[in-house]
Legacy VTK file of the C-alpha trace (Angstrom):
# vtk DataFile Version 3.0
C-alpha trace
ASCII
DATASET POLYDATA
POINTS 268 float
26.649 -3.167 7.498
24.115 -6.381 6.512
24.690 -8.592 3.028
21.870 -9.290 1.241
21.382 -12.460 2.233
19.069 -14.735 -0.844
16.815 -17.409 0.545
15.290 -18.663 -2.192
16.199 -20.178 -6.266
16.150 -17.935 -8.781
12.936 -19.781 -9.856
10.249 -18.968 -7.554
8.069 -22.209 -5.708
4.258 -22.429 -7.047
3.361 -22.136 -3.540
3.998 -18.801 -1.953
4.646 -17.778 1.779
4.281 -14.676 3.516
5.805 -13.745 7.042
3.144 -11.277 8.719
4.685 -8.452 10.609
2.032 -6.409 13.336
-0.952 -8.043 15.160
-4.171 -7.188 15.135
-7.367 -6.448 13.660
-5.928 -6.047 9.958
-3.024 -8.103 10.810
-5.770 -11.068 11.271
-7.766 -10.278 8.159
-5.096 -10.458 6.058
-3.910 -13.873 7.488
-7.534 -14.608 6.746
-7.630 -13.362 3.139
-4.284 -15.530 2.655
-5.800 -18.890 4.644
-9.045 -18.603 1.730
-6.342 -17.681 -0.970
-4.185 -21.322 -0.279
-1.203 -19.147 0.903
0.974 -20.416 4.103
1.074 -17.585 6.119
4.027 -16.834 9.739
3.038 -14.217 12.234
5.923 -12.029 13.145
4.527 -10.016 16.531
7.421 -7.737 17.797
8.252 -5.411 15.546
9.051 -2.720 17.832
12.356 -1.854 18.467
13.433 -2.307 22.382
14.421 0.814 24.129
18.088 -0.201 23.822
17.923 -1.079 20.412
19.547 0.853 17.955
18.211 1.234 13.821
21.067 -1.498 12.864
20.183 -4.164 15.454
16.443 -3.301 14.796
17.083 -3.942 11.740
18.957 -6.999 12.094
16.952 -8.882 14.076
13.927 -8.562 11.909
16.148 -9.898 8.912
16.901 -12.227 11.201
13.540 -13.663 11.793
11.907 -12.832 8.621
14.891 -15.220 7.250
13.473 -17.617 10.303
10.106 -18.130 9.250
11.115 -19.495 5.715
8.393 -16.810 3.997
8.933 -15.622 0.186
7.108 -12.377 1.251
6.502 -9.948 4.026
3.566 -7.946 4.285
3.611 -5.414 6.805
0.009 -4.683 8.380
1.981 -1.938 10.179
1.149 2.059 10.782
3.366 4.463 8.753
6.183 5.809 10.744
9.748 6.079 10.759
9.959 1.989 11.288
8.894 1.174 7.907
11.747 2.388 5.784
13.707 -0.010 8.048
11.383 -2.707 7.907
11.637 -2.999 4.192
14.696 -3.090 3.835
14.827 -5.741 6.317
12.687 -7.962 5.079
15.038 -6.936 1.406
18.399 -7.891 3.032
16.225 -11.104 4.582
15.601 -12.058 1.200
11.620 -11.274 0.567
9.720 -9.085 -1.472
7.515 -6.816 0.474
3.823 -5.769 0.649
2.955 -2.540 2.401
-0.118 -1.111 4.559
-1.262 2.188 3.232
-0.744 5.336 3.840
2.901 6.050 2.240
4.404 8.837 3.997
8.265 8.308 3.635
10.179 10.981 1.701
10.607 10.893 -2.149
14.522 10.509 -1.521
14.704 7.769 0.798
11.708 5.834 -1.593
13.990 6.131 -4.125
16.869 4.508 -1.973
14.539 2.092 -0.918
13.589 1.289 -4.673
17.528 1.118 -5.483
18.138 -1.631 -3.062
14.738 -3.489 -3.471
16.046 -3.692 -7.884
19.576 -4.470 -6.937
18.576 -7.362 -5.105
15.367 -8.640 -7.587
13.392 -8.048 -4.721
9.874 -6.200 -5.643
8.211 -3.793 -2.950
4.635 -2.506 -3.783
2.222 -0.741 -1.374
-1.345 -2.108 -0.474
-3.998 0.309 -2.559
-5.928 -2.742 -2.863
-9.111 -0.972 -4.412
-7.411 0.144 -7.515
-8.114 -3.392 -8.575
-12.192 -3.161 -8.009
-13.552 -3.682 -11.937
-14.850 -0.925 -12.676
-11.434 1.314 -11.504
-9.832 -1.175 -13.915
-12.517 -0.313 -16.819
-11.872 3.543 -16.534
-8.363 2.656 -16.808
-8.495 1.121 -19.566
-10.265 4.667 -21.562
-8.291 6.701 -22.736
-6.444 10.051 -22.572
-5.567 9.300 -18.890
-9.465 11.221 -17.708
-7.728 14.283 -19.438
-10.241 17.036 -19.671
-12.647 15.157 -16.453
-12.996 16.329 -12.610
-12.349 13.208 -10.132
-13.982 13.206 -6.840
-13.586 10.464 -4.451
-15.877 10.423 -1.148
-14.794 7.684 1.927
-16.139 7.898 4.936
-16.659 5.499 7.872
-18.719 4.817 11.554
-15.743 3.879 13.302
-13.969 5.634 15.035
-9.816 6.311 14.172
-8.057 3.227 15.788
-4.553 3.897 14.788
-3.773 8.111 15.446
-3.799 8.077 11.131
-5.915 11.990 9.599
-8.342 10.395 7.405
-6.668 12.139 4.292
-3.945 9.997 4.991
-5.693 6.799 5.886
-8.407 6.840 3.831
-7.856 9.781 1.081
-4.932 7.782 0.283
-7.548 5.256 -1.104
-9.445 7.532 -3.372
-6.183 9.363 -4.494
-4.630 6.017 -5.245
-7.468 5.177 -7.631
-6.994 8.904 -9.164
-3.530 8.361 -10.232
-4.336 4.063 -11.050
-6.748 4.745 -13.040
-7.492 8.726 -14.280
-4.510 10.249 -13.451
-4.895 13.295 -16.276
-8.034 13.987 -14.639
-8.480 17.458 -12.000
-8.778 16.549 -8.400
-11.980 18.579 -7.801
-12.858 16.567 -4.067
-11.636 14.798 -1.714
-13.659 14.010 1.108
-13.160 11.292 4.138
-14.204 10.738 7.792
-13.866 9.102 10.664
-16.985 8.234 12.750
-19.479 9.488 9.837
-22.268 7.247 6.904
-20.327 4.845 5.625
-19.640 5.984 2.023
-17.201 4.738 -0.409
-17.812 6.778 -4.047
-15.252 8.071 -6.414
-17.606 9.709 -9.830
-15.718 11.757 -12.807
-17.606 14.818 -13.944
-16.837 16.386 -17.104
-19.090 20.226 -17.706
-20.567 19.711 -14.108
-21.906 16.760 -15.758
-21.371 13.089 -14.050
-19.874 10.460 -16.591
-19.384 7.853 -14.473
-19.139 6.167 -11.326
-18.277 3.317 -8.566
-19.357 2.762 -5.542
-16.951 0.352 -4.017
-18.774 -0.693 -0.687
-19.239 -3.830 -2.693
-17.825 -7.300 -1.663
-15.113 -8.027 -4.648
-12.409 -9.616 -3.852
-9.941 -6.670 -4.275
-7.034 -8.426 -1.863
-7.311 -10.901 -3.591
-6.728 -9.889 -7.395
-3.582 -7.598 -5.505
-2.193 -11.023 -4.080
-2.583 -12.665 -7.474
-1.259 -9.699 -9.838
1.265 -8.914 -7.355
2.951 -12.809 -6.987
2.754 -12.667 -10.973
4.867 -9.699 -10.515
7.799 -11.567 -9.247
7.715 -14.110 -12.454
8.360 -10.621 -14.109
4.734 -9.737 -15.096
4.349 -5.697 -14.470
3.154 -4.734 -11.063
1.590 -1.092 -11.396
1.357 0.007 -7.570
5.103 0.157 -6.867
7.090 2.073 -4.641
6.839 5.095 -7.523
3.259 4.686 -7.895
3.300 5.323 -3.930
5.739 8.093 -3.985
3.213 10.197 -6.286
0.124 9.248 -4.309
2.318 10.469 -1.340
2.935 13.651 -3.031
-0.587 14.171 -4.096
-1.876 13.497 -0.723
0.348 16.877 0.492
-0.553 18.532 -2.079
-4.507 17.454 -0.627
-3.223 18.690 2.900
-0.753 21.890 2.093
-4.374 24.166 2.122
-5.255 22.442 5.379
-2.641 23.478 6.789
-1.949 26.984 5.754
-5.742 27.182 6.853
-5.265 25.740 10.613
-1.762 28.514 11.249
-3.465 31.086 9.767
LINES 1 269
268 0 1 2 3 4 5 6 7 8 9 10 11 12 13 14 15 16 17 18 19 20 21 22 23 24 25 26 27 28 29 30 31 32 33 34 35 36 37 38 39 40 41 42 43 44 45 46 47 48 49 50 51 52 53 54 55 56 57 58 59 60 61 62 63 64 65 66 67 68 69 70 71 72 73 74 75 76 77 78 79 80 81 82 83 84 85 86 87 88 89 90 91 92 93 94 95 96 97 98 99 100 101 102 103 104 105 106 107 108 109 110 111 112 113 114 115 116 117 118 119 120 121 122 123 124 125 126 127 128 129 130 131 132 133 134 135 136 137 138 139 140 141 142 143 144 145 146 147 148 149 150 151 152 153 154 155 156 157 158 159 160 161 162 163 164 165 166 167 168 169 170 171 172 173 174 175 176 177 178 179 180 181 182 183 184 185 186 187 188 189 190 191 192 193 194 195 196 197 198 199 200 201 202 203 204 205 206 207 208 209 210 211 212 213 214 215 216 217 218 219 220 221 222 223 224 225 226 227 228 229 230 231 232 233 234 235 236 237 238 239 240 241 242 243 244 245 246 247 248 249 250 251 252 253 254 255 256 257 258 259 260 261 262 263 264 265 266 267
């Protein structure tokens, strides 16, 4: 069994650095954002398990690779799958904090185990639902009663095709449900519409008795990734960070409920 390896002192350095796991367009985007935000990053592209590599060897190899980067935070720019909890655990064993790209599709039991592992190691693990930090979403969150008595509607469509083999409901709908869970968790989810190869639309709104009471178009170029980075790094100094694994598990549960009628319809 791997032992936890502390790679930093109890006081966090002023300049944090990142190990970026994965390759492709999104990992390049994150590296560019980090560079523009004055952060150092190192790429780890070899994230797939070899054919002859069991789980323990795979986890140990990635742990060693992350230790070698001398980074403080691992950012998993990878699609979901059974490899994600293994890599999260490897990062924790390497002494790193962790950011995981959405959607989070790991089981509740495994999520709880990872949360406990991270907590025991003094590490923060978060899922990158960056649109929660849009200014208007934050305004929604400050309203009393969490949207009780309202209906939540969300639409997220993109003109590009699916490149990762992730359903639109999981890839795009998880963003909408994250906004709902973060800002107005007591509102009723009335509509979630997602799709690829459609006109670009990123919009959420609230209704009360059929009348729109608030609408947010998040196609604008707000620096939400930078805000996520700042909020996450503040959590490493003890500040509260809401988009943790418990939050991701609630979003995943809402996503499962959303998909359940669709699955039942497909089987009928």
